[in-house]
gemmi code that builds the backbone of each chain (N, CA, C; Angstrom):
import gemmi

chains = {
    "A": [
        ("MET", (78.675, 58.350, 60.187), (80.063, 57.945, 60.377), (80.339, 57.717, 61.859)),
        ("ALA", (80.992, 56.626, 62.165), (81.297, 56.344, 63.562), (82.438, 57.234, 64.030)),
        ("THR", (82.180, 58.009, 65.049), (83.218, 58.876, 65.585), (84.215, 58.067, 66.400)),
        ("VAL", (83.655, 57.222, 67.260), (84.496, 56.393, 68.119), (83.924, 54.979, 68.137)),
        ("GLU", (84.791, 54.018, 67.995), (84.359, 52.622, 68.084), (85.118, 51.955, 69.221)),
        ("LEU", (84.373, 51.260, 70.043), (84.959, 50.642, 71.232), (84.619, 49.156, 71.220)),
        ("ARG", (85.627, 48.335, 71.411), (85.384, 46.887, 71.541), (86.006, 46.441, 72.851)),
        ("PHE", (85.260, 45.692, 73.622), (85.839, 45.222, 74.878), (85.424, 43.795, 75.175)),
        ("SER", (86.320, 43.070, 75.844), (86.011, 41.697, 76.257), (84.788, 41.721, 77.146)),
        ("ALA", (83.960, 40.694, 77.028), (82.684, 40.677, 77.748), (82.912, 40.404, 79.234)),
        ("LEU", (83.457, 41.401, 79.914), (83.725, 41.306, 81.349), (83.089, 42.501, 82.061)),
        ("PRO", (82.489, 42.265, 83.232), (81.793, 43.346, 83.951), (82.671, 44.563, 84.232)),
        ("GLU", (83.972, 44.343, 84.481), (84.825, 45.481, 84.848), (85.025, 46.484, 83.718)),
        ("HIS", (84.723, 46.078, 82.480), (84.917, 47.002, 81.365), (83.688, 47.873, 81.085)),
        ("VAL", (82.562, 47.544, 81.710), (81.334, 48.304, 81.440), (81.485, 49.754, 81.900)),
        ("ARG", (82.179, 49.937, 83.022), (82.383, 51.299, 83.521), (83.206, 52.124, 82.512)),
        ("THR", (84.213, 51.485, 81.936), (85.025, 52.178, 80.933), (84.147, 52.629, 79.763)),
        ("ALA", (83.262, 51.736, 79.325), (82.360, 52.077, 78.217), (81.468, 53.271, 78.591)),
        ("ARG", (81.000, 53.288, 79.838), (80.159, 54.418, 80.296), (80.934, 55.726, 80.234)),
        ("LEU", (82.167, 55.681, 80.732), (82.982, 56.905, 80.788), (83.297, 57.424, 79.384)),
        ("VAL", (83.672, 56.499, 78.493), (84.003, 56.906, 77.123), (82.760, 57.473, 76.433)),
        ("ALA", (81.632, 56.786, 76.588), (80.394, 57.229, 75.925), (79.984, 58.614, 76.420)),
        ("ALA", (80.083, 58.831, 77.727), (79.693, 60.137, 78.268), (80.630, 61.235, 77.790)),
        ("ALA", (81.927, 60.906, 77.703), (82.892, 61.909, 77.242), (82.638, 62.290, 75.784)),
        ("VAL", (82.381, 61.295, 74.944), (82.141, 61.569, 73.520), (80.797, 62.292, 73.343)),
        ("ALA", (79.800, 61.891, 74.143), (78.484, 62.544, 74.058), (78.597, 64.023, 74.432)),
        ("ARG", (79.368, 64.305, 75.456), (79.554, 65.695, 75.886), (80.206, 66.505, 74.770)),
        ("ARG", (81.223, 65.914, 74.179), (81.931, 66.595, 73.109), (81.030, 66.808, 71.888)),
        ("ALA", (80.106, 65.861, 71.666), (79.215, 65.962, 70.505), (78.130, 67.025, 70.701)),
        ("GLY", (77.970, 67.497, 71.943), (76.989, 68.544, 72.180), (75.692, 68.061, 72.830)),
        ("VAL", (75.717, 66.847, 73.375), (74.538, 66.379, 74.126), (74.428, 67.225, 75.398)),
        ("ASP", (73.211, 67.632, 75.706), (72.982, 68.516, 76.852), (73.538, 67.905, 78.145)),
        ("GLU", (74.165, 68.755, 78.956), (74.760, 68.292, 80.225), (73.737, 67.565, 81.091)),
        ("ALA", (72.500, 68.050, 81.072), (71.450, 67.472, 81.913), (71.090, 66.045, 81.486)),
        ("VAL", (71.431, 65.716, 80.243), (71.066, 64.398, 79.704), (72.224, 63.398, 79.817)),
        ("LEU", (73.415, 63.888, 80.150), (74.586, 63.002, 80.169), (74.451, 61.860, 81.170)),
        ("ASP", (73.788, 62.119, 82.285), (73.548, 61.049, 83.265), (72.729, 59.927, 82.640)),
        ("GLU", (71.756, 60.327, 81.819), (70.905, 59.334, 81.157), (71.700, 58.548, 80.119)),
        ("VAL", (72.573, 59.240, 79.404), (73.428, 58.571, 78.412), (74.300, 57.534, 79.111)),
        ("ARG", (74.894, 57.958, 80.211), (75.795, 57.085, 80.980), (75.043, 55.834, 81.459)),
        ("LEU", (73.858, 56.053, 81.996), (73.075, 54.926, 82.519), (72.615, 54.007, 81.393)),
        ("ALA", (72.110, 54.617, 80.313), (71.563, 53.811, 79.208), (72.649, 52.963, 78.552)),
        ("VAL", (73.813, 53.555, 78.305), (74.871, 52.776, 77.645), (75.396, 51.698, 78.593)),
        ("GLY", (75.405, 51.998, 79.891), (75.804, 51.000, 80.882), (74.846, 49.822, 80.895)),
        ("GLU", (73.554, 50.123, 80.824), (72.553, 49.050, 80.803), (72.713, 48.180, 79.553)),
        ("ALA", (72.903, 48.843, 78.412), (73.023, 48.099, 77.154), (74.277, 47.222, 77.165)),
        ("CYS", (75.383, 47.775, 77.690), (76.631, 46.998, 77.739), (76.534, 45.861, 78.751)),
        ("THR", (75.887, 46.123, 79.877), (75.701, 45.078, 80.893), (74.920, 43.901, 80.308)),
        ("ARG", (73.882, 44.245, 79.552), (73.054, 43.215, 78.929), (73.887, 42.410, 77.927)),
        ("ALA", (74.685, 43.113, 77.115), (75.505, 42.428, 76.108), (76.543, 41.520, 76.781)),
        ("VAL", (77.179, 42.019, 77.848), (78.166, 41.217, 78.587), (77.498, 39.944, 79.119)),
        ("GLY", (76.312, 40.112, 79.688), (75.579, 38.965, 80.233), (75.250, 37.944, 79.157)),
        ("LEU", (74.798, 38.423, 78.000), (74.444, 37.517, 76.900), (75.678, 36.765, 76.401)),
        ("HIS", (76.823, 37.458, 76.309), (78.050, 36.800, 75.861), (78.528, 35.772, 76.885)),
        ("GLN", (78.424, 36.128, 78.158), (78.895, 35.199, 79.191), (78.013, 33.955, 79.263)),
        ("ILE", (76.690, 34.175, 79.198), (75.769, 33.033, 79.247), (75.981, 32.129, 78.038)),
        ("GLY", (76.220, 32.747, 76.880), (76.372, 31.982, 75.651), (77.780, 31.469, 75.410)),
        ("GLY", (78.717, 31.798, 76.330), (80.103, 31.363, 76.146), (80.731, 31.950, 74.894)),
        ("ILE", (80.371, 33.196, 74.580), (80.854, 33.837, 73.351), (82.132, 34.617, 73.668)),
        ("SER", (83.205, 34.313, 72.954), (84.485, 34.954, 73.256), (84.651, 36.290, 72.529)),
        ("ALA", (83.800, 36.557, 71.557), (83.900, 37.806, 70.789), (83.653, 39.003, 71.707)),
        ("PRO", (84.268, 40.147, 71.366), (84.050, 41.332, 72.205), (82.677, 41.963, 71.984)),
        ("VAL", (82.274, 42.762, 72.955), (81.071, 43.594, 72.813), (81.486, 44.836, 72.039)),
        ("LYS", (80.642, 45.276, 71.133), (81.004, 46.404, 70.263), (80.111, 47.610, 70.560)),
        ("VAL", (80.742, 48.763, 70.724), (79.998, 50.001, 70.972), (80.413, 51.028, 69.917)),
        ("LEU", (79.428, 51.565, 69.207), (79.699, 52.624, 68.237), (79.114, 53.926, 68.764)),
        ("LEU", (79.929, 54.954, 68.795), (79.489, 56.279, 69.248), (79.497, 57.165, 68.007)),
        ("ILE", (78.312, 57.512, 67.552), (78.179, 58.130, 66.229), (77.704, 59.572, 66.351)),
        ("GLU", (78.559, 60.455, 65.921), (78.236, 61.875, 65.964), (77.716, 62.289, 64.589)),
        ("GLU", (76.485, 62.801, 64.564), (75.915, 63.256, 63.298), (75.404, 64.675, 63.485)),
        ("GLU", (74.933, 65.242, 62.382), (74.400, 66.597, 62.476), (73.140, 66.584, 63.337)),
        ("LYS", (73.138, 67.350, 64.380), (71.991, 67.539, 65.279), (71.613, 66.302, 66.094)),
        ("GLN", (72.385, 65.218, 65.993), (72.075, 64.077, 66.842), (73.309, 63.236, 67.134)),
        ("PHE", (73.199, 62.503, 68.236), (74.289, 61.626, 68.669), (73.685, 60.250, 68.947)),
        ("SER", (74.296, 59.216, 68.361), (73.742, 57.868, 68.539), (74.776, 56.932, 69.151)),
        ("ILE", (74.266, 55.994, 69.907), (75.119, 54.934, 70.456), (74.517, 53.601, 70.029)),
        ("GLU", (75.353, 52.754, 69.444), (74.916, 51.402, 69.100), (75.716, 50.406, 69.922)),
        ("VAL", (75.026, 49.546, 70.625), (75.691, 48.496, 71.396), (75.303, 47.157, 70.777)),
        ("GLY", (76.309, 46.461, 70.265), (76.029, 45.209, 69.569), (76.571, 44.003, 70.305)),
        ("ASP", (75.765, 42.962, 70.335), (76.232, 41.694, 70.909), (76.219, 40.649, 69.796)),
        ("GLU", (76.864, 39.524, 70.044), (76.901, 38.459, 69.032), (76.162, 37.217, 69.504)),
        ("ALA", (75.278, 37.419, 70.481), (74.509, 36.277, 70.987), (73.349, 35.986, 70.039)),
        ("PRO", (73.187, 34.731, 69.633), (72.062, 34.408, 68.756), (70.728, 34.553, 69.489)),
        ("HIS", (69.781, 35.214, 68.863), (68.455, 35.402, 69.459), (67.456, 34.590, 68.652)),
        ("ALA", (66.581, 33.935, 69.340), (65.639, 33.028, 68.685), (64.653, 33.772, 67.798)),
        ("VAL", (64.145, 34.890, 68.310), (63.111, 35.608, 67.567), (63.724, 36.861, 66.959)),
        ("SER", (63.542, 37.016, 65.673), (64.143, 38.164, 64.989), (63.240, 39.394, 65.072)),
        ("GLY", (63.853, 40.515, 65.370), (63.141, 41.785, 65.283), (62.131, 42.018, 66.383)),
        ("GLU", (62.140, 41.189, 67.396), (61.152, 41.379, 68.453), (61.623, 42.450, 69.426)),
        ("ARG", (60.750, 43.360, 69.711), (61.097, 44.403, 70.646), (60.683, 43.965, 72.045)),
        ("ALA", (61.619, 44.017, 72.967), (61.317, 43.554, 74.322), (60.330, 44.495, 74.999)),
        ("PRO", (59.340, 43.954, 75.643), (58.397, 44.809, 76.361), (59.003, 45.337, 77.649)),
        ("GLY", (58.456, 46.408, 78.180), (58.916, 46.922, 79.472), (58.618, 45.891, 80.545)),
        ("ALA", (59.596, 45.566, 81.316), (59.418, 44.513, 82.310), (58.859, 45.080, 83.604)),
        ("GLY", (57.970, 44.357, 84.192), (57.456, 44.756, 85.492), (58.394, 44.282, 86.569)),
        ("PRO", (58.609, 45.088, 87.594), (59.548, 44.671, 88.630), (58.964, 43.622, 89.575)),
        ("GLY", (57.653, 43.455, 89.532), (57.000, 42.578, 90.505), (57.438, 41.136, 90.413)),
        ("ASP", (57.866, 40.734, 89.206), (58.227, 39.328, 89.047), (59.737, 39.143, 89.022)),
        ("ALA", (60.466, 40.149, 89.532), (61.927, 40.049, 89.532), (62.350, 38.889, 90.423)),
        ("ASP", (62.674, 37.812, 89.789), (62.870, 36.597, 90.573), (64.146, 35.856, 90.212)),
        ("GLY", (64.856, 36.327, 89.201), (66.052, 35.595, 88.814), (66.921, 36.408, 87.895)),
        ("GLU", (67.978, 35.785, 87.394), (68.928, 36.490, 86.549), (68.269, 37.012, 85.281)),
        ("ALA", (67.366, 36.242, 84.707), (66.745, 36.637, 83.452), (65.991, 37.954, 83.599)),
        ("ASP", (65.438, 38.194, 84.776), (64.656, 39.405, 84.984), (65.530, 40.647, 85.038)),
        ("GLU", (66.802, 40.475, 85.409), (67.704, 41.629, 85.412), (67.901, 42.137, 84.003)),
        ("ASP", (67.946, 41.210, 83.044), (68.057, 41.580, 81.642), (66.826, 42.401, 81.247)),
        ("GLU", (65.643, 41.941, 81.637), (64.404, 42.656, 81.324), (64.380, 44.013, 81.994)),
        ("MET", (64.881, 44.071, 83.235), (64.886, 45.339, 83.960), (65.828, 46.323, 83.274)),
        ("GLY", (66.945, 45.834, 82.756), (67.881, 46.687, 82.023), (67.205, 47.319, 80.814)),
        ("LEU", (66.460, 46.507, 80.065), (65.742, 47.035, 78.899), (64.643, 48.010, 79.322)),
        ("ALA", (64.022, 47.723, 80.461), (62.969, 48.618, 80.959), (63.555, 49.983, 81.302)),
        ("VAL", (64.746, 49.966, 81.901), (65.404, 51.232, 82.249), (65.744, 52.009, 80.972)),
        ("ILE", (66.288, 51.309, 79.986), (66.639, 51.974, 78.716), (65.380, 52.573, 78.074)),
        ("SER", (64.308, 51.784, 78.025), (63.067, 52.272, 77.414), (62.514, 53.471, 78.163)),
        ("GLY", (62.674, 53.460, 79.483), (62.175, 54.572, 80.287), (63.021, 55.829, 80.146)),
        ("LEU", (64.301, 55.637, 79.888), (65.227, 56.774, 79.830), (65.291, 57.434, 78.465)),
        ("VAL", (65.320, 56.599, 77.435), (65.641, 57.102, 76.094), (64.379, 57.120, 75.237)),
        ("ASP", (64.077, 58.288, 74.671), (62.886, 58.410, 73.834), (63.064, 57.688, 72.504)),
        ("ASP", (64.278, 57.793, 71.961), (64.533, 57.243, 70.638), (65.424, 56.018, 70.776)),
        ("VAL", (64.816, 54.863, 70.857), (65.587, 53.632, 71.033), (65.038, 52.531, 70.132)),
        ("GLU", (65.958, 51.797, 69.508), (65.558, 50.668, 68.663), (66.283, 49.429, 69.165)),
        ("VAL", (65.516, 48.380, 69.396), (66.115, 47.113, 69.821), (65.851, 46.095, 68.724)),
        ("SER", (66.924, 45.522, 68.175), (66.728, 44.504, 67.160), (67.576, 43.292, 67.511)),
        ("ALA", (67.140, 42.153, 67.035), (67.873, 40.924, 67.349), (67.656, 39.907, 66.245)),
        ("GLY", (68.716, 39.185, 65.955), (68.620, 38.146, 64.944), (69.481, 36.966, 65.336)),
        ("GLU", (69.635, 36.032, 64.413), (70.388, 34.826, 64.786), (71.887, 35.095, 64.930)),
        ("HIS", (72.362, 36.245, 64.400), (73.793, 36.541, 64.507), (74.103, 37.562, 65.601)),
        ("GLY", (73.096, 37.991, 66.331), (73.347, 38.933, 67.419), (72.272, 39.994, 67.523)),
        ("GLY", (72.429, 40.817, 68.542), (71.438, 41.860, 68.780), (72.071, 43.233, 68.748)),
        ("LEU", (71.233, 44.251, 68.617), (71.731, 45.623, 68.562), (70.741, 46.548, 69.279)),
        ("ILE", (71.294, 47.395, 70.122), (70.473, 48.443, 70.744), (71.001, 49.776, 70.236)),
        ("LYS", (70.134, 50.534, 69.581), (70.539, 51.845, 69.073), (69.760, 52.932, 69.805)),
        ("MET", (70.491, 53.856, 70.383), (69.873, 54.941, 71.155), (70.347, 56.266, 70.567)),
        ("THR", (69.425, 57.195, 70.441), (69.777, 58.474, 69.817), (69.297, 59.640, 70.674)),
        ("TRP", (70.153, 60.646, 70.784), (69.815, 61.870, 71.516), (70.060, 63.072, 70.622)),
        ("PRO", (69.276, 64.111, 70.785), (69.536, 65.334, 70.019), (70.762, 66.050, 70.579)),
        ("THR", (71.419, 66.817, 69.731), (72.551, 67.617, 70.197), (72.269, 69.089, 69.911)),
        ("THR", (72.917, 69.929, 70.667), (72.799, 71.368, 70.432), (74.143, 71.850, 69.904)),
        ("PRO", (74.138, 72.824, 68.997), (75.418, 73.315, 68.480), (76.282, 73.901, 69.570)),
        ("PRO", (77.592, 73.778, 69.462), (78.459, 74.320, 70.508), (78.310, 75.837, 70.620)),
        ("PRO", (78.375, 76.370, 71.813), (78.236, 77.824, 71.983), (79.412, 78.544, 71.349)),
        ("THR", (79.130, 79.702, 70.832), (80.197, 80.456, 70.169), (81.121, 81.116, 71.173)),
        ("ILE", (80.555, 81.386, 72.360), (81.385, 82.008, 73.395), (81.647, 80.983, 74.488)),
        ("LEU", (82.907, 80.756, 74.749), (83.240, 79.806, 75.803), (83.164, 80.497, 77.159)),
        ("VAL", (82.496, 79.848, 78.103), (82.377, 80.433, 79.447), (83.548, 79.972, 80.281)),
    ],
    "B": [
        ("MET", (85.469, 55.126, 90.273), (85.315, 54.963, 91.716), (84.688, 53.606, 92.017)),
        ("ASP", (85.239, 52.937, 92.980), (84.742, 51.615, 93.338), (83.600, 51.737, 94.344)),
        ("LEU", (83.183, 50.599, 94.849), (82.087, 50.584, 95.820), (82.654, 50.557, 97.239)),
        ("SER", (82.064, 51.362, 98.130), (82.461, 51.286, 99.538), (81.254, 50.879, 100.373)),
        ("LEU", (81.504, 50.064, 101.380), (80.427, 49.546, 102.222), (80.832, 49.626, 103.682)),
        ("SER", (79.903, 50.074, 104.542), (80.148, 49.989, 105.979), (78.816, 49.765, 106.668)),
        ("THR", (78.861, 49.128, 107.818), (77.613, 48.843, 108.533), (77.673, 49.380, 109.954)),
        ("GLU", (76.493, 49.645, 110.470), (76.375, 50.193, 111.823), (75.037, 49.705, 112.386)),
        ("THR", (75.012, 49.358, 113.655), (73.776, 48.886, 114.266), (73.130, 49.982, 115.102)),
        ("MET", (71.828, 50.182, 114.911), (71.057, 51.123, 115.733), (69.843, 50.370, 116.244)),
        ("GLY", (69.886, 49.915, 117.483), (68.787, 49.120, 118.023), (68.665, 47.828, 117.236)),
        ("ASP", (67.454, 47.555, 116.734), (67.275, 46.329, 115.938), (67.473, 46.593, 114.450)),
        ("ARG", (67.918, 47.805, 114.126), (68.147, 48.138, 112.710), (69.640, 48.080, 112.394)),
        ("THR", (69.939, 47.646, 111.180), (71.323, 47.679, 110.718), (71.416, 48.643, 109.538)),
        ("ILE", (72.286, 49.625, 109.698), (72.468, 50.609, 108.634), (73.597, 50.133, 107.723)),
        ("VAL", (73.321, 50.084, 106.431), (74.354, 49.742, 105.451), (74.628, 51.010, 104.637)),
        ("ARG", (75.790, 51.600, 104.849), (76.134, 52.820, 104.095), (76.893, 52.419, 102.835)),
        ("VAL", (76.348, 52.844, 101.703), (76.932, 52.471, 100.419), (77.470, 53.726, 99.741)),
        ("GLY", (78.682, 53.629, 99.211), (79.259, 54.751, 98.479), (79.849, 54.294, 97.164)),
        ("GLY", (79.931, 55.201, 96.197), (80.554, 54.886, 94.914), (79.553, 54.430, 93.869)),
        ("GLU", (79.969, 53.469, 93.059), (79.151, 53.054, 91.922), (78.657, 51.619, 92.105)),
        ("ILE", (77.344, 51.440, 91.951), (76.775, 50.088, 91.997), (76.427, 49.706, 90.570)),
        ("ASP", (77.229, 48.820, 89.994), (76.942, 48.358, 88.634), (77.212, 46.863, 88.539)),
        ("VAL", (77.269, 46.370, 87.311), (77.396, 44.926, 87.104), (78.690, 44.381, 87.728)),
        ("TYR", (79.714, 45.231, 87.847), (80.988, 44.786, 88.415), (80.966, 44.801, 89.941)),
        ("THR", (80.396, 45.837, 90.527), (80.457, 45.998, 91.985), (79.245, 45.421, 92.723)),
        ("ALA", (78.115, 45.235, 92.017), (76.892, 44.774, 92.682), (77.071, 43.464, 93.458)),
        ("PRO", (77.891, 42.514, 92.958), (78.070, 41.281, 93.738), (78.589, 41.528, 95.160)),
        ("LYS", (79.417, 42.601, 95.356), (79.916, 42.904, 96.704), (78.770, 43.329, 97.619)),
        ("LEU", (77.854, 44.128, 97.067), (76.691, 44.552, 97.849), (75.797, 43.351, 98.161)),
        ("ARG", (75.647, 42.469, 97.165), (74.826, 41.266, 97.381), (75.414, 40.427, 98.516)),
        ("GLU", (76.730, 40.234, 98.477), (77.405, 39.453, 99.530), (77.169, 40.064, 100.908)),
        ("GLN", (77.267, 41.397, 100.970), (77.082, 42.092, 102.245), (75.665, 41.873, 102.782)),
        ("LEU", (74.661, 42.013, 101.919), (73.275, 41.847, 102.353), (72.999, 40.404, 102.767)),
        ("VAL", (73.527, 39.462, 101.992), (73.331, 38.040, 102.319), (73.970, 37.720, 103.670)),
        ("GLU", (75.170, 38.246, 103.871), (75.891, 38.001, 105.120), (75.118, 38.554, 106.314)),
        ("LEU", (74.575, 39.763, 106.173), (73.816, 40.367, 107.274), (72.591, 39.528, 107.621)),
        ("VAL", (71.868, 39.100, 106.585), (70.659, 38.302, 106.834), (71.037, 36.957, 107.464)),
        ("ASN", (72.109, 36.352, 106.964), (72.556, 35.074, 107.537), (72.971, 35.221, 108.998)),
        ("ASP", (73.465, 36.425, 109.338), (73.871, 36.679, 110.725), (72.709, 37.140, 111.604)),
        ("GLY", (71.501, 37.197, 111.032), (70.325, 37.505, 111.837), (69.883, 38.964, 111.811)),
        ("SER", (70.455, 39.770, 110.918), (69.985, 41.161, 110.786), (68.876, 41.193, 109.741)),
        ("PHE", (67.645, 41.378, 110.211), (66.503, 41.304, 109.296), (65.855, 42.664, 109.031)),
        ("HIS", (66.301, 43.703, 109.763), (65.761, 45.045, 109.509), (66.901, 45.933, 109.022)),
        ("LEU", (66.938, 46.119, 107.706), (68.070, 46.820, 107.092), (67.655, 48.203, 106.590)),
        ("VAL", (68.559, 49.155, 106.771), (68.403, 50.489, 106.190), (69.616, 50.703, 105.284)),
        ("VAL", (69.375, 50.802, 103.986), (70.476, 51.003, 103.046), (70.571, 52.497, 102.727)),
        ("ASP", (71.651, 53.104, 103.212), (71.872, 54.541, 103.019), (72.609, 54.748, 101.697)),
        ("MET", (71.904, 55.341, 100.732), (72.472, 55.488, 99.385), (72.915, 56.911, 99.085)),
        ("GLU", (73.076, 57.708, 100.115), (73.452, 59.107, 99.885), (74.842, 59.255, 99.260)),
        ("GLY", (75.702, 58.259, 99.469), (77.048, 58.336, 98.895), (77.178, 57.634, 97.555)),
        ("VAL", (76.025, 57.196, 96.998), (76.078, 56.454, 95.734), (76.120, 57.431, 94.550)),
        ("ASP", (77.096, 57.239, 93.683), (77.234, 58.115, 92.511), (76.522, 57.552, 91.294)),
        ("PHE", (76.371, 56.234, 91.281), (75.799, 55.598, 90.095), (75.101, 54.310, 90.513)),
        ("LEU", (73.905, 54.088, 89.946), (73.154, 52.861, 90.235), (72.513, 52.391, 88.940)),
        ("ASP", (72.650, 51.111, 88.626), (71.979, 50.593, 87.428), (71.048, 49.436, 87.806)),
        ("SER", (70.510, 48.771, 86.787), (69.506, 47.739, 87.058), (70.101, 46.542, 87.803)),
        ("THR", (71.405, 46.321, 87.645), (72.038, 45.229, 88.399), (71.945, 45.533, 89.893)),
        ("GLY", (72.206, 46.802, 90.246), (72.083, 47.219, 91.645), (70.654, 47.105, 92.137)),
        ("LEU", (69.702, 47.486, 91.289), (68.295, 47.355, 91.667), (67.964, 45.891, 91.951)),
        ("GLY", (68.500, 45.003, 91.098), (68.254, 43.576, 91.283), (68.769, 43.083, 92.627)),
        ("VAL", (69.937, 43.582, 93.031), (70.512, 43.188, 94.323), (69.629, 43.687, 95.471)),
        ("LEU", (69.129, 44.913, 95.358), (68.263, 45.454, 96.420), (66.956, 44.668, 96.502)),
        ("VAL", (66.400, 44.311, 95.332), (65.169, 43.500, 95.330), (65.451, 42.141, 95.967)),
        ("GLY", (66.607, 41.567, 95.648), (66.999, 40.284, 96.252), (67.123, 40.401, 97.765)),
        ("GLY", (67.708, 41.528, 98.220), (67.844, 41.769, 99.663), (66.482, 41.884, 100.332)),
        ("LEU", (65.572, 42.568, 99.658), (64.214, 42.727, 100.195), (63.529, 41.365, 100.358)),
        ("LYS", (63.704, 40.525, 99.342), (63.096, 39.187, 99.412), (63.659, 38.388, 100.586)),
        ("ARG", (64.975, 38.510, 100.797), (65.607, 37.766, 101.891), (65.105, 38.218, 103.263)),
        ("VAL", (65.016, 39.539, 103.466), (64.581, 39.996, 104.794), (63.096, 39.715, 105.010)),
        ("ARG", (62.313, 39.797, 103.932), (60.884, 39.511, 104.060), (60.630, 38.058, 104.433)),
        ("ALA", (61.527, 37.179, 104.010), (61.402, 35.760, 104.371), (61.507, 35.575, 105.882)),
        ("HIS", (62.102, 36.579, 106.546), (62.240, 36.539, 108.008), (61.371, 37.613, 108.659)),
        ("GLU", (60.340, 38.051, 107.911), (59.446, 39.113, 108.377), (60.213, 40.379, 108.745)),
        ("GLY", (61.277, 40.643, 107.980), (62.083, 41.838, 108.205), (61.702, 42.965, 107.263)),
        ("SER", (62.585, 43.951, 107.170), (62.312, 45.113, 106.319), (63.602, 45.604, 105.674)),
        ("LEU", (63.448, 46.249, 104.533), (64.598, 46.888, 103.885), (64.146, 48.273, 103.447)),
        ("ARG", (64.724, 49.282, 104.083), (64.377, 50.670, 103.770), (65.568, 51.346, 103.117)),
        ("LEU", (65.256, 52.298, 102.240), (66.324, 53.015, 101.546), (66.354, 54.465, 101.999)),
        ("VAL", (67.541, 55.041, 102.025), (67.694, 56.473, 102.266), (68.312, 57.070, 101.014)),
        ("CYS", (67.578, 57.981, 100.378), (68.083, 58.593, 99.149), (67.399, 59.924, 98.888)),
        ("ASN", (68.194, 60.935, 98.619), (67.661, 62.246, 98.241), (68.128, 62.672, 96.849)),
        ("GLN", (68.899, 61.822, 96.216), (69.476, 62.219, 94.928), (68.491, 61.954, 93.793)),
        ("GLU", (68.156, 63.003, 93.086), (67.152, 62.905, 92.029), (67.546, 61.883, 90.959)),
        ("ARG", (68.832, 61.875, 90.572), (69.210, 60.972, 89.473), (69.131, 59.500, 89.875)),
        ("ILE", (69.276, 59.233, 91.171), (69.125, 57.844, 91.635), (67.633, 57.518, 91.798)),
        ("LEU", (66.882, 58.467, 92.356), (65.444, 58.252, 92.555), (64.729, 58.003, 91.223)),
        ("LYS", (65.234, 58.662, 90.182), (64.616, 58.524, 88.860), (64.605, 57.064, 88.393)),
        ("ILE", (65.672, 56.335, 88.705), (65.765, 54.932, 88.279), (64.717, 54.088, 89.008)),
        ("PHE", (64.481, 54.423, 90.280), (63.455, 53.701, 91.036), (62.069, 54.003, 90.459)),
        ("ARG", (61.867, 55.251, 90.035), (60.564, 55.630, 89.474), (60.328, 54.941, 88.139)),
        ("ILE", (61.348, 54.953, 87.273), (61.213, 54.356, 85.936), (60.816, 52.887, 86.031)),
        ("THR", (61.394, 52.195, 87.007), (61.165, 50.755, 87.126), (59.985, 50.421, 88.044)),
        ("GLY", (59.334, 51.446, 88.592), (58.180, 51.198, 89.461), (58.556, 50.742, 90.853)),
        ("LEU", (59.852, 50.781, 91.171), (60.298, 50.250, 92.462), (60.056, 51.212, 93.634)),
        ("THR", (59.590, 52.426, 93.330), (59.227, 53.336, 94.428), (58.036, 52.763, 95.199)),
        ("LYS", (57.282, 51.874, 94.528), (56.129, 51.245, 95.202), (56.561, 50.029, 96.009)),
        ("VAL", (57.770, 49.571, 95.760), (58.246, 48.352, 96.418), (59.082, 48.680, 97.654)),
        ("PHE", (59.917, 49.729, 97.539), (60.809, 50.104, 98.645), (60.297, 51.353, 99.363)),
        ("PRO", (60.272, 51.331, 100.688), (60.084, 52.588, 101.415), (61.361, 53.422, 101.261)),
        ("ILE", (61.230, 54.640, 100.740), (62.403, 55.495, 100.522), (62.309, 56.711, 101.443)),
        ("HIS", (63.338, 56.898, 102.258), (63.348, 57.960, 103.270), (64.390, 59.020, 102.931)),
        ("THR", (64.201, 60.192, 103.583), (65.118, 61.305, 103.309), (66.305, 61.326, 104.268)),
        ("SER", (66.226, 60.576, 105.372), (67.370, 60.519, 106.290), (67.402, 59.167, 106.991)),
        ("VAL", (68.581, 58.820, 107.486), (68.732, 57.561, 108.228), (67.855, 57.589, 109.473)),
        ("GLU", (67.811, 58.742, 110.133), (67.008, 58.873, 111.352), (65.536, 58.565, 111.066)),
        ("GLU", (65.053, 59.117, 109.963), (63.653, 58.882, 109.583), (63.412, 57.400, 109.302)),
        ("ALA", (64.356, 56.777, 108.604), (64.205, 55.360, 108.255), (64.241, 54.478, 109.499)),
        ("VAL", (65.125, 54.827, 110.441), (65.254, 54.033, 111.673), (63.986, 54.159, 112.518)),
        ("ALA", (63.383, 55.364, 112.502), (62.184, 55.604, 113.316), (60.933, 54.994, 112.702)),
        ("ALA", (60.993, 54.698, 111.390), (59.789, 54.233, 110.688), (59.412, 52.820, 111.125)),
        ("THR", (58.099, 52.599, 111.183), (57.603, 51.251, 111.457), (56.612, 50.877, 110.370)),
        ("ASP", (56.411, 49.608, 110.178), (55.494, 49.155, 109.117), (54.051, 49.433, 109.477)),
    ],
}
model = gemmi.Model(1)
for chain_id, residues in chains.items():
    chain = gemmi.Chain(chain_id)
    for i, (resn, *xyz) in enumerate(residues, 1):
        res = gemmi.Residue()
        res.name, res.seqid = resn, gemmi.SeqId(i, " ")
        for name, pos in zip(("N", "CA", "C"), xyz):
            atom = gemmi.Atom()
            atom.name, atom.element = name, gemmi.Element(name[0])
            atom.pos, atom.b_iso = gemmi.Position(*pos), 0.0
            res.add_atom(atom)
        chain.add_residue(res)
    model.add_chain(chain)
structure = gemmi.Structure()
structure.add_model(model)
structure.setup_entities()
């Protein structure tokens, strides 16, 4: 069940808002404090990529972020509506050596996500792409400090 | 928090102090600053990232772009960073092999190739 759903116009200034909301919901869901920086960075990368794809494709639809709290795990899904030529292809980790243009920033974003998040699924089809990232959660402490 | 930028000259080195968040929204300001410095003839840059709270791949792209620009003039781009969460992003992307990363501005200014 989606705990929080966020839709925002594909504009760079809204990516920070998505990071803040995702980190706040992740904290509440019980994601370890030490991992929250990674959550913030990973969701920022995924949203940045989606914003870029929408802007390049002239897509007016919003970027969609689902923050899903489940038993023992917390997932974030970032969906774009940009048509992708190849279905189901998982992007390889990009090497920084050939960082030579805008397209490589997209690859670097995926490389950062792959490096940060152990449980990540990247899927893409003709109606859009989806990045799903999952982190384990710990039960809330019984005694509040 | 937005991005803050200030510059200072030390000999033939130009220190660029960056504070706040470098992301897809703010990175263009950093890019403009680096381009402007290179266009004005500053080819040895030290980017002090001690005040940076957040850095993503867009920011990395801008730094790589800055490095390419100064190298075209046989210059250098050195980073100052002690923050583990920022250093981690450089490690994940392999960019620790691309950028000289120093623990202080003084160390970066004193360094030679």
